[in-house]
C-alpha positions in Angstrom: -6.4 -50.5 11.6 -3.8 -47.8 10.3 -3.8 -44.4 11.8 -5.3 -41.4 10.2 -1.8 -39.9 9.4 -1.2 -42.4 6.6 -4.4 -41.0 4.7 -3.3 -37.3 4.8 -1.6 -35.9 2.0 1.9 -34.6 2.5 2.7 -31.1 1.0 4.8 -31.1 -2.3 7.4 -28.4 -2.4 7.8 -26.5 -5.8 11.0 -25.4 -7.5 10.4 -21.9 -6.1 10.5 -23.3 -2.5 6.7 -22.9 -2.0 4.6 -25.4 -0.5 1.4 -26.3 -2.4 -1.4 -28.6 -1.2 -3.6 -30.8 -3.4 -6.0 -27.9 -3.8 -3.8 -26.1 -6.0 -3.3 -23.2 -3.6 0.3 -22.1 -2.8 1.8 -20.5 0.2 5.1 -18.9 0.5 6.7 -19.6 3.8 5.5 -17.3 6.7 2.8 -15.9 4.3 -1.0 -16.4 3.9 -2.6 -18.9 1.2 -3.0 -17.5 -2.3 -4.3 -18.9 -5.5 -1.3 -17.8 -7.4 -3.5 -15.6 -9.6 -3.1 -11.8 -9.7 -5.5 -10.1 -7.6 -8.7 -8.8 -8.9 -9.4 -4.8 -8.7 -12.1 -4.0 -6.4 -14.1 -2.5 -9.3 -14.1 -3.9 -12.8 -14.9 -0.6 -14.2 -11.9 1.0 -12.9 -9.8 -1.6 -14.6 -11.6 -1.1 -18.0 -11.5 2.8 -18.1 -7.9 2.9 -19.1 -8.8 1.4 -22.3 -10.5 3.6 -24.7 -12.3 1.1 -26.6 -14.0 -0.3 -23.3 -14.4 3.3 -22.0 -16.5 4.3 -25.1 -18.7 1.1 -24.5 -19.3 2.1 -20.7 -20.4 5.6 -21.7 -22.7 4.5 -24.5 -25.1 3.1 -22.1 -28.9 3.6 -22.3 -28.8 5.5 -18.9 -27.4 8.5 -20.8 -30.1 8.5 -23.4 -32.4 11.3 -24.0 -35.9 10.9 -22.2 -39.0 11.9 -23.9 -42.7 11.4 -23.4 -45.3 10.1 -25.9 -48.6 8.3 -26.6 -49.1 4.7 -27.5 -50.6 4.5 -31.1 -50.6 0.9 -31.7 -49.7 -2.4 -29.8 -47.7 -4.7 -31.9 -46.6 -8.4 -31.2 -43.6 -9.2 -28.9 -44.4 -6.3 -26.6 -43.4 -3.7 -29.2 -45.5 -0.3 -29.4 -45.8 2.4 -32.1 -45.5 5.5 -30.0 -46.0 9.1 -31.2 -43.7 11.7 -29.8 -44.4 15.4 -29.8 -43.6 17.0 -32.9 -42.3 13.9 -34.8 -43.2 10.9 -36.5 -44.1 7.5 -34.7 -41.3 5.6 -33.2 -41.0 1.8 -32.6 -40.5 1.1 -28.9 -40.2 -2.0 -26.7 -41.1 -2.5 -23.0 -38.2 -2.4 -20.5 -37.1 -5.5 -18.6 -38.4 -4.3 -15.2 -42.0 -3.5 -16.9 -41.9 -7.0 -18.1 -40.9 -8.4 -14.8 -43.6 -6.7 -12.9 -46.2 -7.2 -15.6 -47.1 -3.7 -16.1 -49.7 -3.4 -18.8 -49.5 -0.8 -21.6 -52.6 -0.1 -23.8 -53.4 2.1 -26.7 -53.7 5.6 -25.6 -51.4 5.5 -22.6 -48.9 8.3 -22.0 -45.5 6.7 -21.6 -41.9 7.8 -20.9 -39.4 6.6 -23.4 -35.5 6.4 -23.5 -34.3 7.1 -27.1 -31.5 5.1 -28.4 -28.4 7.1 -29.3 -27.9 5.3 -32.6 -31.5 5.7 -33.9 -32.9 2.3 -33.1 -35.9 1.2 -31.2 -36.8 3.3 -28.0 -37.4 1.6 -24.5 -40.6 2.3 -22.7 -39.4 2.9 -19.1 -42.8 4.4 -17.3 -46.4 4.3 -17.9 -47.9 7.8 -16.9 
């Protein structure tokens, strides 16, 4: 029976003098194994903040939206609600993901907390009071 040494893959050298294994990983002499790709920054947001377009998208998040309170007037299909806000006309609002996940029921007449969309779209119901 042949020895196990015949079945091992032998390392192949690149033109740069690096040794690569069959996994596609390269290693320079006397260095640790790397994938050959540039290292990733520890925080992806730090890498994107240098670009003005991406910085604008990061800051236009719903977390910075205005928070108001209102009363549910009407329950519509697909967890949409018509909510009346103090001193204004009714707003269409949808149920937030955490409220859907934990199956928190919202009924007509409930007082709710809303996050208004900065672009004037639908509001998000974040809390039932």
